[in-house]
C-alpha positions in Angstrom: -0.1 0.0 0.1 2.8 2.5 -1.1 -0.1 4.8 -2.3 -1.2 5.5 1.3 -0.1 8.1 3.8 -0.9 8.4 7.5 -0.6 12.1 8.5 -1.6 14.2 11.4 -4.5 16.1 10.6 -3.9 19.5 9.4 -5.7 22.9 8.2 -4.6 21.8 4.7 -6.8 18.9 4.9 -9.9 20.9 6.3 -12.2 20.0 3.3 -11.1 16.5 3.0 -12.3 16.4 7.1 -15.4 18.0 6.4 -16.4 15.7 3.5 -15.3 12.6 5.6 -17.6 13.8 8.4 -20.5 14.5 5.7 -20.2 11.2 4.3 -20.5 9.1 7.5 -23.3 11.6 8.9 -25.3 11.1 5.5 -25.0 7.3 5.9 -25.8 7.4 9.7 -22.6 5.3 10.3 -20.5 5.9 13.3 -17.1 7.5 12.7 -14.8 5.4 14.8 -11.2 6.6 15.1 -12.0 10.0 15.0 -12.6 11.2 18.3 -15.4 13.8 18.6 -15.6 14.8 15.0 -19.3 13.6 14.7 -20.3 16.4 17.2 -18.3 18.8 15.5 -19.4 20.6 12.5 -16.4 22.7 12.3 -13.6 21.0 11.5 -11.3 24.0 12.9 -12.8 23.0 16.4 -11.8 19.5 16.1 -8.3 20.4 14.7 -8.0 22.3 18.1 -9.5 19.6 20.0 -7.0 16.9 18.3 -4.4 19.3 19.3 -5.3 19.7 22.6 -5.4 15.7 23.3 -2.1 15.3 22.0 -0.3 16.7 24.8 -1.0 15.7 28.6 -1.1 19.5 30.0 -4.1 20.0 27.5 -6.0 17.0 28.0 -9.1 17.3 29.9 -9.3 15.3 33.0 -11.1 11.6 32.3 -9.9 11.9 28.7 -6.5 10.2 27.6 -3.4 11.6 25.3 -4.4 10.7 21.9 -2.6 10.8 18.6 -5.0 11.1 15.3 -4.0 10.9 11.8 -5.7 10.8 8.6 -5.0 8.2 5.9 -4.5 10.1 2.7 -4.2 8.7 -0.7 -1.4 10.7 -2.5 -2.2 10.3 -6.1 -5.7 12.2 -5.5 -5.0 13.7 -2.1 -8.2 12.3 -0.5 -8.7 11.4 2.9 -9.9 7.8 2.9 -9.8 7.0 6.7 -8.9 7.8 10.1 -7.4 6.1 13.1 -6.5 7.1 16.6 -4.1 5.7 19.1 -4.8 6.6 22.9 -1.5 6.7 24.7 -2.9 4.9 27.5 -6.4 3.7 28.9 -8.7 4.9 31.7 -10.9 2.3 33.0 -13.8 2.8 30.5 -11.8 2.6 27.1 -9.8 -0.3 28.8 -13.5 -2.0 29.1 -15.0 -0.2 25.9 -12.8 1.5 23.7 -9.4 0.1 23.4 -6.0 1.9 22.4 -7.0 2.5 18.6 -9.8 2.8 16.6 -10.5 3.2 12.8 -12.7 3.9 9.8 -12.4 4.1 6.1 -15.0 6.0 3.8 -17.8 3.6 3.0 -16.7 4.1 -0.9 -12.9 2.9 -0.1 -13.7 -0.2 2.2 -12.7 -3.3 1.0 -9.6 -2.1 -0.6 -7.2 -3.1 2.2 -6.8 0.5 3.6 -7.8 -0.6 7.6 -5.5 -3.3 7.6 -3.0 -1.1 6.2 -3.6 1.6 8.8 -3.7 -0.3 11.7 -0.3 -2.1 10.8 1.2 1.1 10.6 -0.4 2.7 13.4 1.1 -0.3 15.6 4.3 1.0 14.8 3.8 4.4 16.6 2.4 2.3 19.3 5.7 0.5 19.7 7.4 3.9 20.1 5.2 4.7 22.9 6.7 1.6 24.6 3.5 0.1 24.9 3.9 -4.1 24.8 0.3 -4.6 23.6 -2.9 -2.8 22.6 -6.5 -3.6 23.3 -9.0 -3.1 20.4 -12.8 -3.2 20.7 -15.1 -3.3 17.5 -19.0 -4.2 16.8 -19.4 -7.7 17.4 -21.5 -7.8 14.1 -18.5 -5.6 12.2 -17.1 -8.6 10.5 -14.6 -6.7 8.2 -13.1 -4.9 11.4 -12.7 -8.4 13.1 -10.8 -9.4 10.1 -8.5 -6.2 10.1 -7.9 -6.6 13.7 -7.0 -10.4 13.2 -4.8 -9.7 10.2 -2.6 -7.6 12.4 -2.4 -10.3 14.7 -5.4 -9.4 17.0 -6.2 -12.6 19.7 -9.8 -12.3 21.0 -10.4 -11.2 24.8 -13.7 -11.4 25.1 -17.5 -9.9 24.3 -18.7 -7.3 26.2 -22.0 -4.7 26.5 -21.3 -1.1 26.1 -23.9 0.4 28.6 -24.5 3.6 27.1 -25.4 2.4 23.7 -26.4 -1.3 24.3 -23.7 -2.2 22.0 -22.0 -5.9 22.2 -18.3 -5.3 21.6 -15.7 -7.9 20.6 -12.5 -7.0 22.4 -8.8 -7.9 21.0 -5.5 -7.8 22.3 -2.4 -7.4 19.9 1.0 -8.3 21.6 3.8 -6.0 20.0 
């Protein structure tokens, strides 16, 4: 997948970020791996939150330091996916969120982009000296399960997220 790049979100991609958000809202799908983008119609606000969450001193209480990446296809400069790496977990994220979440635009699924994004984000997790990461996905999302398993994911258990009554499959990947 030499045709992809993981980049820190930047103002140069505001229009692409807005299109990404709009596509998921139009389909009524969750935007895993994007933080609060779903609730932020102005991508500038989201970029500020991404920046705030990247440093311990500006991360709000009960949140965790997070690295956010966008996946861009260079030949057309199109944002095709997003992935988020949490540097550590609080109690809630340990059970229901995990270290890494990701999403790919609906029209770009099935091309191996999510597998590539996760593989390359695991490198950043190693740089943080994590020895393992936890990932959780909707139990009915067979594509996400395949992506995690292709990257070495081993099933941990299945839990029900209480706020949304969603069954989640949890996996661990040893780094």
